[in-house]
Phi, psi and omega in degrees: 000135178269130182268136175279119183295341181266355180275168178296149180296148179290130181300326180292325176294319181294333182253011183299325181295339177266006177083018181275128176226172175299343181266000177291132180293157180294325177297317178293327181296332180294335181271354184301317181301325180293320177296315180295318179294318181297327182262010180056041180247008182279083177269169176302323179294319178293321178297316178297317180297316180295321177300324179291326186262348189287335176262152179298317180301312180296319181293319178299321179294315179299315181294322179299319183285355177280344184264135173268120182239130176265094184301320181300325180277328185275329186299314180301319178295322179293319178296317178299318180296317178296315179299320180295317179292323179290334181283340179292152179302129180081355183289321182238003182276166178113170181282144175292154180291146173290164179299323180293317180295319178296320179295321178295318179297316179297317179299321178294324182289327185267000178260076182280321191261057179277000000 
């Protein structure tokens, strides 16, 4: 991946000295501030990086932006897959969700860091 010199620093790069990588478990990530403090590495940049990664929601966003996706190439296949699943028996049948049920589902989906 080519880094844009004018973009914000990658949180994983800022925390590399503490051994943080995209493969670090979320449980292990919770102990990173203690490691940084013990090694006198808790700089403002490290604090900002840890703040970005410490919640599941923030980490998912950082990880999502690490992938290069060609939407023009991926979209037709995704549409075909959705159409195929909806065409299967039971795939698209049934009553539409009420506004309240849809709102509850959306609320459940966006509450990652409980």
